[in-house]
N, C-alpha and C positions, 0 to 999 in steps of 0.2 A: 593538546591530545584528543584524540577522537576514539569513539566507540561507535561500531557498525551494529545495527539488529536486523537480523535477517530472519524470513521464515516465520512470520507472524499472519494470524487472520486479519489482514489491512483492512476489511470490511468493517471491524469493529476497533481497530487500534489507529487512533490518529498520534500526531506529534506531540499535541499537549498531553494527552495520556502519557507518554513515555518519560516526558519531561516530570510530571508527577510522580513516577514511580523513582525514577532516578534522584528527584530530590527527596523522596523519603529514606534514602541511604544515606545522603550526605546533606550538607547546608545547600537550600535551593540556589544562593549565589555563586555557588563554585560550579554552577552549570550555565554557560554561555545560552545556548537554543540546542533545540531538535530540529531536524527537516527530514522530510519524506519525500523520497524521489522515485521515479519510475525506473526501473532497470531496463538493459536492454532487451533482455528475455521478455518484460514486459510489454515494452513499446512493440516489438515482434507480434505478440499472440492479440495486441490492442488491435492493430492495423487489421490482423489477420480476421480477427471478429467483425469489425466494421466493414469489411470488404465483404463478407459473408451474410452481413445484415443486409446490403445494400444491394443484394441479389435477387431476381426475382421471384425467387420462393420464400418473400417474406411478405407478410401482410401488415397494416397499422392498424391498430385499435386507435379509432378516433374518439372514442371516450377517453381514455387517459393518455393520449400521443405518444403510446409506447410501439415500438418495433417487435412484434412477433413471428418467431419463425415458425412456419406451417409443420413441420416434423417435430419432434419432444426436445425440449428444451436440455443440454446435458446439465449435469450436476457440477456443482463448484469441485473442480479439482484440485488433488495436491499441488500441482506446479503452480496455482494460480497466489500461492504465498510468495513465490518469487517473482511476483508482478512487480513489488516495490521493496526498498529496503530503507532505513532511516540512518542518518549519523546525527548522534550526540556530541558535541563541541564543549569541553570541560577547561576549566582555569588553569589545571594543575594537572601533571601526570598522574600524581595519588590519589587523586580524586576519582580519575577516569579507571583506575585499578583496583579501587575499594571494592 
């Protein structure tokens, strides 16, 4: 039995956080594991961003070794919550539906 978790702020949520959350509702021994995966949507957009940052319109900040785009960086969009999803695996169907 599985439970899918979507539309989270994945910059602040990790698999261990979800494991602790689900453990608070039931016995932690009833949860096998929680894994976070990149969605197809996320893969596509991450690749697009990599190509954008590799373009000549970018400069590198040598002090911090980070790439900075010359124009203003966009704010985190709502679509970014769809970059990842998690799957929690439970030992029984009853635990997953609690």
